[in-house]
N, C-alpha and C positions, 0 to 999 in steps of 0.2 A: 504494500500500500504506500503510495507516494504522498497522500494527504495526511498530515498529522492532526489529531483531534485532542482537545482538552475540555474538561468540564470545570466550570468555576461557579461556586455557590457563595452568594454574599447578599446580605440585606434583604432576604426574602425572595431573591431572584436567582435564577440559574441560567448560565450561559453555556451554550454549546459552541465551542470555538474551533476554528480551522486555522492551522499554521502551515507554513511551507507549501502553499498551494502552487502547483505548476502553472506557468503562464497560460497554457492552453485551456485551463479550467477557470481562469479568472472571469471571463464573460458569463459562464454558467453560474458561478458564485454570485455575481451581481444580479443576474436574472432571477436567482432563487431568494433574493431579498436579504442576503447576509449584509451586515453592517461592518464597514471597515473601521477599526479603532485600535490604536496602540500596537500596531504591527500584526494584528490578527483580524479574522472575520468572525462575526458571531451572530447567533440567533438567541434571543432572550425570552424566558418564560417565568411565570410565577413559580416559586419554590414548592407550592402545594398543588401544582397541576396534576391531574390524574395520569397515572402510568408514567410519571416522569423518569423513574429509574429504568423501566423497560425501554422507553423511547431513547434514552441515552445509549443503552447497549446496542440497540438496533441502528441508531444513527452512526455509531462508530463503524459498524459492519457494512452499512449500505450507502454511506454518503458518497464514496468515490464512484460506485456504479451509477448513482443518480446524477452526479455532476458530469460524468462522461456522456451520459445520454443527453443531458441538457446542452452540452457543448457540441452535440452532433457527431461525437466520435464513435458511439456504439448505437446499435439499433434499439428501438423502443418497442417492446412487446406489449403494446397497448391493448390488443384484443384479449390476451390472456388476463391482463389486469382487470379489464372491464367485465370479463366473465366472472371473475371472483367477486367483484362489486355487485353484479346483478344477483348472483346466487346468495351471498351473505345478507345483503340489505333487503333483498326480496323476501327471504325466509323470515327475517326479523320484522318485516312490515314497516321498514323505515320510509319516511316521506322524503324522497330525493328526486332530483332530475339532473340531466347532463347538459353542459353548455360548452362554449369554446369550440376549438377545432374538432374535438372528438364528436361533438353533436353533428358536425357535418360529415365526418367519416362514417358514422353509423347510417347516414342517409345514402352512402355510396360515393361520396366525394373522394377522388383519387389523391388523398394526402395522408401523411403519417402524423398523428398528433404527438406532440412532445410530452404530453401528460394527460391526465383525466381531471377535468374540473367539474366538481359536483356542487350543487346547491341543496342544502338540507334545511329542515325546520330548526328553529332555535332549540326546541326541546330534544331533537334527535342528534345534535352535533356531537355530544359526548358519547352517545351510544355508538355512533359510527367509529369513534376511536376504540371503543371496546371490541367492536366486530372486526376491525382491521388491526388488532393489537400486534399480531405477528410481524406486521410491516411498519408499525408506527415509528416514525423518525422524529416527529415533533408532537408533543402532547396537545390535545385540544385546549385552547386557552382563550380567554376574553381578549378582544382587540378593540382599539379605538379607531374604527374604520367604517365602511359602509355596512358592516355586518356585526353581529355580536361576538362571533368566535371563528377560529380558523384551526384546521388540523392538517397534517401531512403524513402520508405513508408511502412506502415503496413496496409494491407487490409485483416485482419484476419491472414495472413501469411506475412512475410517480403518480400518486393520487392525492389531490388536494380538495378540501371542501370548506365551504363557508356556511355558517349557521346563522339563522335569524337575520337575513338580508332586509334592510330597511329602505325607505324612500331615497336616501342619499345615493344609492346605487344608480338611480335614474336622473341625477342632477349633474349637469344641466340638460342632458339628453338621455333618452331611454337606452339602457344597456341590454345585453343578452343574458344577464344574470340577476336582474332586479325584479321588482314587483310587476312592472309592465310585462316583462317576459313571462313571469309566473302566471299571469292572468290569461296568457294566450298559448300555453303549452300545447304541443302536438305530440302524438305517440307514433313512434316508428317501431318496426319489428326488425330485430337484429339477432341472428343466430338463435332464433327461438324465443328471445326475450323481448318484452315490450318496454321500451325506454322513452321517457318523456324528454322532449327537447324544445328549444325556442323555435318560433316560426322563422322561415327562411328570410322573409323580407326584413325582419328585425336584425337577424345576423348579418345580412348584407349591408344594412345601414351602418352597423357598428364597424364592419370590415372596411367600408369606404372611408369612414372617419379616421381609421387607423392607416389609411393609404396602403392597404394590402391588395394591390391590383390583381395579382394572380388569384388570390382566394376569392375575390369578388367575381372573377370569371368562372371559377368552379361553382360558385353558388348560382350564377346565371344558368350554368349547364344543368344543375339539379332542378331549377325552376322550370326550364324548358322540358326536361324529361317528365316532370309532374304533369305538365300541360298535355303531353302526348299520351299519357296513360289513360286508357279507356275507363270511363266511369260505369260501374255495373248498374244495370237497370233494375 
């Protein structure tokens, strides 16, 4: 392992730190929202976060594979990870839906998601951490963001979820993970599973705002295919 990890506990907070990060992984570290400080990179959590010790052990083991995928150096087995999510969250009757690039991939868009982005209810966020405990790399913790909580696991591919998303997610414009999307969810069938996803027009609008021209073209292709599909009488 080339990435060195340290845990630091102080003042009721716990930091998962990265040291000696190779240059090729720095963009992935930044993309994963690590904070640079004092010669290291860190993610910080409440000292009483659920499964904190388990998450630290798994973090040490899986952070480098996760960063290599995020850097585009290794393939991302997102289908296998999504199968695990569908099975475990479905059996537990968790209220969840899929957004981001994976929501397009399950519709048939020819792209490879870098991770899985889930939206769950505020009440279910901690349960998701329980259900994905074997891959938990960051404990579910309260955040001062557009949502109430955030968690992260690696199940071959990275899985991230936000719990209790509020109106701030749609300010100043509707997102594909906020209440506007939640009110317009569509259901697609993927490998025998029924998965809720945002509507294509909303994902396209978000994509255009992000200047992702190629992805917008893929969404247009999906929309055109939908229009050509015969409607059963």
